[in-house]
C-alpha positions, 0 to 999 in steps of 0.5 A: 597905924604904925607899929609901936617902936623905940623913939631911937629905932623909930627915928632910925626908920623914919631917917631910912624912908627918907633915904629910900627905905620906905619904897624899898620896904613897899617893893619887898611887901608887894613881892611878898604878896605877889608871890603868894598869888602866884604860888596859889595860882600854880596849886589852883592850876595843879588841881585843874590839871588833875580835873580836866584834860588838857583840851577840856582846860584849853577850851574853858579857859578860852571861854571865859577869857573871851567872854570876860575880857574888857568887862568890869570886875572880869577878874572876880567872875575868872576867879569864880570860874576857876574855883568851880563856881558856875556863873548863872548871871551869865548862862541863864536863859533870859525871857527875851530868848523864850519870847524870840521861839514865841514870836517865830510860832506866830509868824509861821502860824500867820504864814500858814494861815495865809497859804493854807487856802491857796495850797501854796507851799509854806516855808518857815519865815525867815527870822528878821535881822537885828540891824535893818537894812544890813546889805552884808551877805555874811550876815543873811541867813540862808533859806529854808529848804523843805526836806520831808512833807506830810499831812501831820509833819513838815521838816526843813533844813538851812545851812549854818552859815560859816560851817558844814552843818544844817539848822533844822526846823519842824512843824507838826500836829497831834490830835490824840493826845493833849498838849500837857501830856506831850510837854510833861513827858519832855520834862521828865527825866525819869520816864525818859530813861525809860522810853528812850533806849539811846539814854546812857545817863540823864541827870539835873546837875544844877538849878537856878532859883532865879529863873528856874533854869537848870543844867543837865548832863545827858549821855547818849548812844550814837549809831555803831561805830561812833562813840557815845555823846555827852551833852551839857545844857541849860534849859528853861520852860515857860507855860503862858496860860493867857496867851495859850502857848508852851515855851521849851528852850535849850543850850550846850554850856560849860559847866565845872562839875561836868569835865570832859570825859575820855570815854565820850565825844562832847556836843559843845555846840547845840540849840533846840526851841520847842513851842507848843500851841494848843488847838483848844486848851491844855487839856483837850487833845490837839496842839500844833508845835514847832521845833527848831534845832541844830548841834554839831556831833562832831563826826567824821562823815561828810555832811550829807550823811549827817543830813540824812541822819537827822532827817531820817532820825528825827520822824522816828524820834518825835514818834517815840515821844508820841507813843510815850505820851499815849501811854502816859495819856493811858496812865501806864506811866506816871509823868509828873506835871510841871505845868501845875509845878511851875519852875518859879514856884518850886524855887524855894527848894532848888539847891544849886547842888549837883546830881543828889538835888534832882529827886529831891526837887523833881517837880522843877524841871527835867530833860529839855532835849526833844531832839534826834539823839 
């Protein structure tokens, strides 16, 4: 509505509008609104300048810009990010990611059964290309190379195209603990702090009420003289009792509640998938597992040094995990049963609040990290 004006003043205003005065008023209003928004953006920039290092700001803003560029409504999502909101719609682990890991386990089992009687060396199957018939070499993944071959433990690696890093894959078997116990020990954050001496910090930062995914912050010692590393990652687990399989998927993310610290080296590239197949049931001894893992620890050591560290350290870590499971089996340590407390059943308690909610909703999830730290 137009403001009330005396007749003479209204007539003068309309006369001015016909002469260009209206356009001038609109321009002034636009400049006023624009000025407010610029000042607000400057205040936000100052706030984030105090909270984040320059490198963290560049990485964070660059990540959001690449993600949001060209998408409808990207401005509102960007403002949500700048306001310190974690965008679960973009970062939660989807059902397709869980199923992809399970399918890899099935394919490896099929190949293992096929070659078991013949004694032929079984390599992990190559994932199918999403674009059949693509002959571009750069889109083809490298073949797996056997690194370690023991009776109940096989380790492969393959170069990650375009990097100096390797992806690792472990196929193993345990016969003296149950799948439920092994799975629960991996998920229990408090227990992990007791049996893994490398852990400096391990906390749940935020939980997703939709999928049961959660974000964790993990700080771990690295071999001297390297700085300690910290990981911020989202993970989700699923237990399919009908198909007798468990899966745990993790990958690195950025979270506004955990800015980069000068005390640690932030690991920004990390993925891990663990699939467990019971020999009989979840509560009877014996299962096979498939672990696929990669990360970039950002070291200055040559590729072969990093490869040696991981190749030798991964079996040690898995053995520590196995020993911790045996202690839990013998009731020396009480471990939460995450299989009974399914993520979606616990979601009514899961608040998207930082750190303090961990003990309050301990049944939702725990550590998703099962790679060598």
